[in-house]
N, C-alpha and C positions, 0 to 999 in steps of 0.2 A: 270500433271495438272498445270495450271497457272491462275492467276486472269485476267478476261476478262475486266470487266468495273464496275464502280460505277454509280448509277443512282441518279440524282438530279432533282427535280421538279422545273420548272422555270416559272415565270409569263409572261415574254416577251422573246420569243425565239430569235428574231433578236438582241435584246439588249444583251442577254446572249452569242450568237454566236460572236457578235462584241467583247465582253470582252475576251472570251477564245481564239478567233482566232487573234484579233488585239493586245490586251494588253499582253496576255500570249503566243502569237505566236504559238498556236496549229493549227492543220489543221482540217477542217471538213472532216471526214473520210466517213461518210454516213449519209443520211437523208431520212426519209420516213414518209409520211402522212398516217394516218389511218382514213379515213373519217367516216367509220362505228362507230368507237370508239371515234371520235372527238378528236384526239390527234396526235401529231407529235413527232417522236424520232429523235434526231440528236446526232451523236457520234463524239466527238472531242478528239484529242490526238496528240502526237508527232510522232507516227508511226502507222502502221496497228495493228489491234487487235490480229493478229497471233503472234506478237512478242513484244507487248506493252500493257499496261493497258489503257483503254479509260475512258472517262467520258460520260455517256449517259445523255443528256439533254431532259427531258420529258416535253412537253408543252401540257397541256389540253386546248382545245379551249374555253371552258366555263370558265369565270373568277372565280378564286379560290384564297382565301387567305390561304397561307401555314404558319404553325407554325413550326419553325425550331426545337423547343424543346431544352432540355438541355442535351441530350445525345450525340448529334453531336459535334465533335471536329473541325476537319479541313482536308483539302486535302493538302498533302505535295508535293512540287516540288523542285527537286535538280537543282541548278544553278551553273555555273562555276565561275561567278563573281557577287556576290550578290549586291555590291555597284553600278556597272554599270547597272545591271538589274533593280534595284529600281529607278535609275535615268531615265532610259528609260521609265519605267512605269509612272513616274511623268511627263515626257515630253509628253507622250501620253494623259495627262489630268486625270490620275487616281490617287487616294489617297493611299499612303502607310500608313497604320494605325499603324504599329510598325516599326520604322526605323531599318536598319540592325545593329546588335550588338550581343554580346555573349548572349546565353540563360541564364536565371537565374539558378544558381547552376551548370553551365557547361561552356564549351569553344566553343561549336558549334555556329557558327554565323547564325542567323535567322532574318527574317523580316516577316511581315504579311500584306496582303491586303484583301479586302472583295469584293466578286463579286456582281453584281447588285441585287441578291436575298438575300444577307446577309450571304452567305456561306463564311467561313474563308478559306483563302489560305495561307499556310506557305511556305515561300521560305527558302531553306536551302543551305548554302554554301557547295559545294562538295569539299572535301579535294582532292588535286591533288597529 
């Protein structure tokens, strides 16, 4: 067994695809419209689902306001150089909501950004 994907509902699919593909440098793995159900599924990630976990972006065609709730935490992404990654994100015009630095009560270096829908993304420095 392995984890296949996590689904996030998004308000604007093109804006979300731009964030995940351009800002976080993921690839659009697959996308399919479901006209009968009036929704589109787009899967993004760093590799194919057979050897990596993806994020499923679900876009319902009828306008919907989503409540993120207080149980959701964040998606974590490991990066080789958190400082250059955050600088690249800022150069692309995106906001780093928590600058890189050690986590509270630990030594792991982390940073945070927020996607267009309000979902938190934690960047974690990978130890080499």
